[in-house]
C-alpha positions as CSV (number, residue, x, y, z in Angstrom):
1,M,11.0,157.3,116.5
2,S,11.6,160.7,117.9
3,D,8.8,163.1,119.0
4,A,10.6,166.3,117.9
5,D,8.4,168.1,115.4
6,P,7.8,165.2,113.0
7,Q,7.0,166.1,109.4
8,C,5.1,164.3,106.7
9,P,7.6,162.5,104.5
10,S,5.6,163.4,101.4
11,C,4.5,167.0,101.8
12,R,6.6,168.1,104.9
13,T,3.4,169.3,106.7
14,P,3.7,168.8,110.6
15,L,2.2,165.5,111.5
16,V,-0.6,165.1,114.1
17,R,0.0,162.6,116.9
18,S,-2.8,160.3,118.0
19,A,-3.0,157.3,120.2
20,G,-5.1,154.3,119.4
21,A,-5.6,150.9,120.9
22,S,-2.7,149.5,118.8
23,G,-0.3,152.3,119.7
24,L,0.9,155.7,118.6
25,R,0.5,157.0,115.0
26,F,1.1,160.2,113.2
27,Q,-1.2,161.4,110.4
28,C,-0.6,164.1,107.9
29,P,-3.6,166.5,107.9
30,S,-2.8,167.6,104.3
31,C,-2.2,164.4,102.3
32,H,-3.7,161.9,104.9
33,G,-0.7,159.5,105.0
34,V,0.2,157.8,108.2
35,V,3.5,157.2,110.0
36,I,3.4,154.3,112.4
37,A,6.0,152.2,114.3
38,I,6.8,148.8,112.7
39,A,5.3,147.2,115.9
40,V,1.9,148.8,115.2
41,F,2.2,148.1,111.5
42,R,2.6,144.4,112.3
43,R,-0.4,144.3,114.6
44,V,-2.9,145.9,112.1
45,L,-2.0,143.8,109.0
46,S,-2.7,140.2,108.2
47,D,-0.6,137.7,110.1
48,G,3.1,137.8,109.1
49,I,2.9,140.6,106.5
50,G,4.4,143.3,108.7
51,V,7.4,141.0,109.6
52,R,7.9,140.2,105.9
53,V,7.9,144.0,105.1
54,W,10.5,144.7,107.8
55,V,12.7,141.9,106.5
56,A,12.3,142.9,102.9
57,S,13.1,146.5,103.7
58,A,16.7,145.5,104.7
59,G,17.4,144.6,101.1
60,E,15.7,147.6,99.5
61,P,17.8,150.6,98.5
62,Q,17.6,153.9,100.4
63,S,16.0,155.8,97.6
64,G,12.7,157.0,99.0
65,L,11.4,160.0,100.9
66,L,13.1,161.5,103.9
67,C,11.9,160.2,107.3
68,G,9.8,162.8,109.1
69,F,11.6,162.0,112.4
70,C,15.3,161.5,111.7
71,G,15.6,163.0,108.2
72,R,17.3,159.9,106.7
73,V,16.3,158.5,103.4
74,M,13.7,155.7,103.7
75,R,13.4,152.5,101.8
76,P,10.4,152.0,99.5
77,T,9.2,148.4,100.2
78,P,6.4,146.5,98.5
79,V,3.7,144.9,100.7
80,P,2.3,141.7,99.2
81,D,-1.0,140.2,100.1
82,A,-2.8,137.0,99.3
83,E,-4.5,138.5,96.2
84,S,-1.1,139.5,94.7
85,R,-1.9,143.2,94.9
86,L,1.0,145.3,95.9
87,A,1.1,148.3,98.0
88,T,4.3,150.2,98.6
89,V,5.2,151.8,101.9
90,E,8.4,153.5,103.0
91,V,10.4,152.1,105.9
92,C,12.9,153.9,108.1
93,R,15.0,151.2,109.6
94,V,16.7,153.7,112.0
95,C,13.4,154.9,113.5
96,E,11.6,151.6,112.9
97,A,8.8,153.7,111.3
98,V,6.6,153.0,108.3
99,W,5.1,155.7,106.1
100,V,1.8,154.6,104.5
101,P,0.8,157.0,101.8
102,A,-3.0,157.6,101.7
103,D,-3.3,156.2,98.1
104,Q,-1.6,152.9,99.2
105,A,-3.7,152.3,102.3
106,A,-6.6,150.6,100.5
107,L,-4.0,148.1,99.1
108,L,-2.8,146.9,102.5
109,P,-3.7,143.4,103.5
110,V,-5.8,143.6,106.6
111,P,-7.3,140.5,108.3
112,T,-10.2,139.1,106.3
113,S,-12.5,138.2,109.2
114,T,-15.7,140.1,109.2
115,S,-15.0,141.6,112.6
116,L,-11.7,143.1,113.8
117,A,-11.7,143.7,117.5
118,T,-8.9,145.3,119.5
119,S,-8.0,143.9,122.9
120,A,-10.0,145.1,125.9
121,V,-6.6,145.6,127.6
122,P,-4.3,147.8,125.6
123,D,-0.8,146.7,124.5
124,R,0.5,150.2,125.1
125,C,-0.4,153.1,127.2
126,P,-2.5,155.5,125.1
127,Y,-0.8,158.5,126.7
128,C,2.9,157.8,126.8
129,G,3.2,154.8,124.4
130,A,5.0,152.6,127.0
131,P,4.2,148.9,127.2
132,Y,1.1,148.6,129.3
133,E,1.2,146.3,132.3
134,A,-1.9,145.8,134.5
135,T,-1.5,147.5,137.9
136,P,-3.9,147.2,140.9
137,D,-5.3,150.7,140.3
138,G,-5.4,150.4,136.4
139,S,-2.8,153.1,135.9
140,C,0.3,153.1,133.6
141,P,3.4,152.1,135.5
142,Y,5.4,154.7,133.6
143,C,3.3,157.9,133.4
144,H,0.8,156.9,136.2
145,R,-2.2,158.0,134.2
146,S,-5.4,155.9,134.5
147,V,-5.8,153.6,131.5
148,V,-9.4,152.6,130.9
149,P,-9.6,149.5,128.8
150,S,-12.2,149.7,126.0
151,Q,-13.5,147.4,123.3
152,V,-13.4,148.8,119.8
153,V,-14.9,146.7,117.0
154,I,-14.5,147.6,113.4
155,V,-16.9,145.6,111.1
156,A,-15.9,145.1,107.5
157,G,-16.5,142.2,105.2
158,P,-16.8,141.3,101.6
159,G,-19.6,143.2,100.0
160,D,-20.0,145.6,102.8
161,S,-21.2,148.9,101.3
162,T,-20.7,151.0,104.4
163,D,-18.3,153.9,103.7
164,W,-16.1,153.4,106.8
165,G,-14.2,156.5,107.7
166,A,-14.3,158.1,104.2
167,Q,-15.8,161.2,105.6
168,D,-12.9,161.5,108.1
169,V,-10.2,161.3,105.6
170,N,-12.0,163.1,102.7
171,W,-11.7,160.1,100.3
172,G,-15.1,160.7,98.6
173,A,-17.4,158.0,97.3
174,G,-16.6,154.6,95.8
175,A,-15.2,151.3,96.7
176,V,-11.6,152.4,96.8
177,G,-12.5,155.3,99.1
178,A,-14.4,153.0,101.4
179,A,-11.6,150.4,101.4
180,A,-9.0,153.1,102.1
181,G,-11.3,154.5,104.9
182,V,-11.4,151.0,106.5
183,V,-7.7,150.6,106.4
184,L,-7.0,154.1,107.6
185,S,-9.5,153.6,110.4
186,I,-7.6,150.5,111.5
187,L,-4.3,152.2,111.2
188,L,-5.6,155.2,113.1
189,G,-7.1,153.0,115.8
190,R,-10.7,154.4,115.3
C-alpha cells in the first residue's frame, strides 16, 4: 500500500491513518469503512479466514470499487464464517489491501473467545509500520522511536449487551450496531 493521499474506495473521502496493536489501518470519516493490509486482516479474523479470502480473491473478477491507494479495480470477495453468513470485502491484490465497508463489518468472523487480547509486544511499530524487533532500549530498529508495549483487551461474548464502540462509529443502538462496533474496534485496534 502506498501512503500518498489514500481515498475511500466507496465515497472518495480522504482516509484517516491510524496505528493499532495489529498494524496500520485507514478509516473513512464519512462512511466509516476501513482499509487494512491483508496481513492485519488475517490477524484480526478467526483462524484461517483471512488466508482463505486472499486465495479466493485471486479467482474473483476485477469488478469492484477503485483501490484508494493505486486506483486499480478491486475484487469483491465473499468472507465465509462458521455460521454460513457471508460478508463481502474488496481486495486489491496489487496493494495487498482489504476494503471493509462499514455495513459488512458486523458480518466478519472474529474469534469467538470471550476475551480477545493483543500481544504485549507489538508485531509492527505503531509509528512506521515496520516489523517490530525487540531492541535493548525498546525502540524501533527502523524509525528509532520508543515503542512502549501495552496490553489491550477487548471483551465480547455471546449475549454481551455492551454497545462496544458504537458511539465511536455512529452506528446507533441495536445488536447489529453493537456487533459492528466490536468488529470495527478490533479492526481499528482500539
